[in-house]
C-alpha positions in Angstrom: 85.8 -2.3 -133.1 82.1 -2.1 -131.7 81.3 -5.1 -134.2 84.3 -7.2 -132.7 83.0 -6.3 -129.2 79.6 -7.4 -130.4 80.9 -10.5 -131.3 82.9 -11.6 -128.1 79.8 -10.4 -126.1 77.6 -13.2 -128.4 80.4 -15.6 -128.1 80.4 -15.4 -124.4 76.6 -15.3 -123.9 76.4 -18.3 -126.4 79.0 -20.1 -124.2 77.2 -19.3 -121.4 74.0 -20.5 -122.6 75.4 -23.7 -124.0 77.2 -24.5 -120.1 74.0 -23.6 -118.3 71.8 -26.1 -120.7 74.5 -29.0 -120.1 74.3 -28.3 -116.4 70.5 -28.4 -116.7 70.6 -31.8 -118.7 73.1 -33.1 -116.3 71.1 -32.0 -113.5 68.0 -33.5 -114.7 69.9 -37.0 -115.0 71.4 -37.4 -111.7 68.5 -35.7 -109.5 67.2 -38.3 -107.2 69.5 -41.1 -108.6 72.2 -43.2 -106.6 75.6 -43.5 -108.6 78.2 -46.0 -107.7 81.9 -45.2 -106.5 83.8 -48.7 -107.3 87.2 -49.1 -105.7 89.1 -51.7 -107.0 90.8 -53.2 -103.8 89.4 -54.2 -100.4 87.7 -52.5 -97.6 89.8 -50.9 -95.0 93.2 -49.8 -97.2 94.4 -46.6 -98.1 92.5 -46.8 -101.5 89.2 -47.4 -99.5 89.6 -44.6 -97.2 90.4 -42.3 -99.9 87.5 -43.4 -102.0 85.0 -42.8 -99.4 86.2 -39.7 -98.3 85.8 -38.4 -101.6 82.0 -40.1 -101.5 81.2 -38.1 -98.8 81.7 -34.8 -100.3 81.7 -35.1 -104.4 78.0 -35.2 -104.5 77.5 -31.7 -103.4 79.2 -30.7 -106.3 77.6 -32.9 -109.2 74.5 -31.2 -110.7 71.6 -32.7 -109.5 73.3 -33.7 -106.2 72.8 -37.8 -106.6 73.3 -40.2 -103.5 77.0 -41.8 -103.9 76.9 -45.5 -103.1 80.4 -46.7 -102.4 81.3 -50.8 -103.8 84.6 -52.5 -103.4 85.8 -54.3 -106.2 88.9 -55.9 -105.2 91.3 -58.1 -107.7 94.4 -58.1 -109.5 95.7 -54.5 -108.5 92.3 -52.9 -109.9 92.9 -55.1 -113.1 89.2 -56.7 -112.4 87.7 -53.3 -112.0 89.6 -52.1 -115.2 88.3 -55.2 -117.2 84.5 -54.4 -115.9 84.7 -50.9 -116.6 85.7 -51.8 -120.4 83.2 -54.6 -120.9 80.0 -54.3 -118.6 80.0 -50.9 -116.7 77.2 -48.6 -117.6 78.3 -46.0 -119.9 75.6 -43.2 -118.8 77.6 -41.7 -115.8 75.9 -43.5 -113.0 79.2 -45.4 -112.0 82.7 -44.0 -111.7 85.9 -46.2 -110.5 89.1 -45.4 -108.1 91.5 -48.0 -109.3 95.3 -48.8 -108.1 98.0 -46.5 -109.6 99.4 -49.8 -111.6 96.1 -50.2 -113.5 96.8 -47.9 -116.4 100.1 -49.4 -117.2 98.8 -52.9 -117.0 98.1 -53.2 -120.7 101.5 -52.2 -121.0 103.0 -54.6 -118.7 100.4 -57.8 -118.9 98.4 -57.0 -122.2 97.1 -60.6 -121.9 95.4 -59.5 -118.6 94.2 -56.2 -119.6 91.3 -56.0 -121.9 91.2 -52.3 -121.9 93.1 -49.6 -123.4 93.4 -46.8 -120.8 93.6 -44.1 -122.9 89.6 -44.6 -123.5 88.9 -44.1 -119.9 87.8 -40.5 -118.9 89.9 -39.5 -115.9 88.6 -37.2 -113.5 91.6 -36.8 -111.5 93.9 -38.3 -108.6 93.8 -36.7 -105.0 97.6 -36.9 -104.8 100.4 -38.0 -106.1 101.7 -41.5 -104.2 105.4 -42.2 -103.4 105.7 -46.1 -102.9 108.1 -47.5 -100.5 109.8 -50.3 -98.9 108.8 -50.8 -95.7 110.2 -53.5 -93.2 109.6 -55.4 -90.4 112.1 -54.7 -87.3 113.2 -58.2 -86.9 114.4 -58.3 -90.8 117.7 -59.5 -91.8 117.9 -56.2 -93.7 118.4 -53.1 -91.8 119.2 -50.4 -94.4 119.2 -49.8 -98.3 122.5 -51.1 -98.8 121.5 -54.7 -97.2 118.9 -55.4 -100.1 121.7 -55.6 -102.3 123.4 -58.2 -100.4 120.5 -60.3 -98.1 117.9 -62.0 -99.5 114.6 -60.6 -97.9 110.8 -62.2 -98.2 108.4 -59.7 -99.3 104.7 -60.3 -99.4 102.7 -59.7 -102.8 99.4 -59.8 -104.2 100.0 -60.8 -107.5 101.4 -59.6 -111.2 100.3 -56.2 -112.3 100.8 -54.9 -108.5 103.4 -52.5 -107.1 104.2 -55.2 -104.3 105.0 -57.7 -107.3 106.5 -55.4 -110.2 108.7 -53.3 -108.0 110.9 -56.1 -106.4 111.0 -58.1 -109.2 112.2 -54.9 -111.5 114.5 -54.3 -109.1 115.9 -57.7 -108.6 116.4 -57.8 -112.4 117.6 -54.2 -113.2 119.3 -53.0 -110.0 120.5 -56.5 -108.3 118.2 -56.4 -105.1 117.4 -59.5 -103.7 113.9 -59.7 -102.9 112.4 -63.5 -102.6 108.4 -62.8 -103.5 105.6 -64.6 -101.9 102.1 -64.1 -103.7 98.6 -64.5 -102.8 98.3 -61.8 -100.2 94.9 -59.4 -100.6 96.1 -56.3 -100.1 98.2 -54.1 -97.6 96.3 -55.3 -94.6 97.3 -59.1 -94.9 100.8 -58.4 -95.9 100.9 -56.6 -92.6 99.7 -59.6 -90.9 101.9 -61.8 -92.6 105.1 -59.3 -91.4 103.6 -59.6 -87.5 103.2 -63.6 -87.8 107.1 -63.9 -89.5 105.8 -65.2 -92.7 107.4 -62.1 -94.8 110.1 -60.0 -93.8 108.5 -56.7 -95.8 106.2 -55.2 -97.9 108.3 -54.0 -101.0 106.1 -51.4 -102.6 103.4 -49.6 -100.6 102.1 -46.2 -101.4 103.6 -43.9 -98.5 99.6 -42.6 -97.8 98.6 -46.4 -97.1 101.6 -47.2 -95.0 100.5 -43.9 -92.6 97.0 -45.1 -93.0 97.5 -48.6 -92.2 100.8 -48.9 -90.2 100.7 -45.8 -88.1 100.9 -47.5 -84.5 103.5 -49.8 -86.0 105.6 -47.4 -87.5 105.5 -45.3 -84.4 106.3 -47.9 -82.0 109.5 -48.7 -84.5 108.0 -52.1 -85.4 108.6 -51.2 -88.9 110.9 -49.0 -90.9 111.0 -47.3 -94.0 114.3 -47.9 -95.5 113.5 -47.2 -99.3 111.6 -44.7 -101.6 111.1 -45.2 -105.2 111.1 -42.5 -108.0 110.5 -39.6 -105.8 111.0 -38.5 -102.3 107.9 -37.8 -100.1 108.0 -34.3 -98.5 107.8 -36.1 -94.7 110.4 -38.5 -95.4 113.8 -36.3 -96.2 116.0 -38.5 -94.9 114.9 -42.0 -96.4 117.0 -42.7 -99.5 115.8 -43.2 -103.0 116.3 -46.3 -104.5 119.1 -46.0 -107.0 118.7 -45.5 -111.0 120.0 -48.1 -113.2 123.1 -48.0 -114.9 121.5 -47.8 -118.5 119.4 -45.6 -120.1 117.0 -48.8 -121.3 116.7 -49.7 -117.8 115.7 -46.8 -117.0 112.8 -46.6 -119.2 111.5 -49.6 -117.8 111.6 -48.0 -114.4 109.8 -45.0 -115.2 106.9 -47.0 -116.5 106.9 -48.5 -112.9 107.4 -45.0 -111.1 104.5 -43.6 -113.3 102.5 -45.0 -110.6 103.7 -42.3 -108.2 102.0 -39.8 -110.7 98.5 -41.7 -111.0 98.6 -41.8 -107.3 95.0 -42.1 -106.6 93.2 -42.2 -110.0 89.6 -41.7 -110.3 88.3 -42.6 -113.5 85.0 -43.3 -116.0 84.4 -45.9 -118.7 84.5 -45.1 -122.2 81.4 -43.6 -123.7 79.8 -41.8 -121.2 78.0 -38.5 -122.6 80.6 -35.7 -123.1 78.4 -33.2 -120.7 78.1 -35.7 -117.7 81.9 -36.8 -118.2 82.9 -32.9 -118.1 80.7 -32.2 -115.2 81.9 -35.2 -113.1 85.3 -34.0 -113.6 84.4 -30.5 -112.3 83.1 -31.9 -109.5 86.1 -33.4 -108.8 88.3 -30.5 -109.0 85.7 -28.4 -107.3 85.8 -31.4 -104.4 89.4 -31.3 -104.2 89.0 -27.3 -103.4 86.0 -27.8 -100.9 87.5 -26.8 -97.3 85.2 -29.4 -95.6 86.5 -32.1 -97.8 90.4 -31.0 -97.1 89.4 -31.0 -93.3 87.9 -34.7 -93.7 91.2 -35.6 -95.6 93.3 -34.3 -92.9 91.1 -36.1 -90.2 91.8 -39.4 -92.1 95.6 -38.9 -92.7 95.0 -38.9 -96.4 97.9 -37.8 -98.8 96.5 -34.4 -100.8 98.1 -33.4 -103.9 95.5 -33.2 -106.5 96.5 -34.2 -110.3 93.7 -32.9 -112.9 91.7 -35.3 -115.2 93.7 -33.5 -117.9 97.1 -34.2 -116.5 96.0 -37.8 -116.1 95.0 -38.1 -119.5 98.3 -36.7 -120.7 100.4 -39.1 -118.6 98.5 -41.9 -120.3 98.7 -41.1 -123.7 102.7 -40.4 -123.2 103.1 -43.8 -121.5 101.0 -45.8 -124.1 103.2 -44.2 -126.7 106.1 -46.2 -125.3 108.1 -47.7 -127.8 107.0 -51.7 -127.9 110.5 -52.7 -127.5 110.5 -51.4 -124.2 107.5 -52.6 -123.0 108.2 -56.1 -124.2 111.3 -56.3 -122.4 109.6 -54.7 -119.5 107.0 -57.5 -119.8 109.7 -60.5 -120.0 111.2 -59.0 -116.6 107.8 -59.0 -115.0 106.3 -62.3 -115.6 106.2 -65.1 -113.2 110.0 -66.4 -113.5 111.0 -63.0 -114.7 113.6 -62.6 -112.1 115.6 -65.4 -113.7 115.4 -64.0 -117.0 
């Protein structure tokens, strides 16, 4: 028994020494440095608000306490950011990213445009799960969820791969909704302006956290209405109905790929190849930031959704999705491709 106890004591001491040595090495790398948080969306939107809130606090939890510099890299629902992280981003831990929640599934849904495998990224965690909602201008012809199956409604979208494109296109094909999609808008802010100017009737898929950030006054004044939620309900929207499930298991598998965006929420990640000690330190720093009372107070101040997801959970989710049968992914790609609503 004494030998077992001595062995356990030695093992714990060794683990403590190795961790302390790793922390010293990480601190030496980060001390006095600037590191960059690149956000795969426009300034001023929900992702930007979240990213900048994390940037204000995470440095205190990184060994060496580096300075965080925020950069916005919008384009293609964070596809530009994902491709850059695979191809050219430094792999020394000096850059980390915040992607849209659709980016990790882009290799399944648009492999020709996604030049990365999300299983190779190192997932730090997410500040929250996110529920996507259908938000409608008050003068739109559609007033209820039932109306989306009988009346055409024009919805603003950015590009294939974004929720604003994928969700209405998929529900048109699988559920029989009658969305008419107009593309070319750069983020929720531009779609909001298009709704105000009468160009479109709705944003068909917007994260509820972003809606509360960007559309708070319009929702309060009843200029906009939330008429449906996708996949799961937000706790503060108990009376807003869910978009129905499809009639077949095969169709629901495709919806499940889309609705996984809710589980990713606001995902932070590293490029592949970052040294293991620095990657682990940044994952711990993210987790510690989520527990930090000052960060939580800041999150409440800027009206962030807050329901943290661990990096380990995002890693497991990514592996599960990327193991989806090719037949399911191929059918999803056919539906979500330009013109897919006619297939």
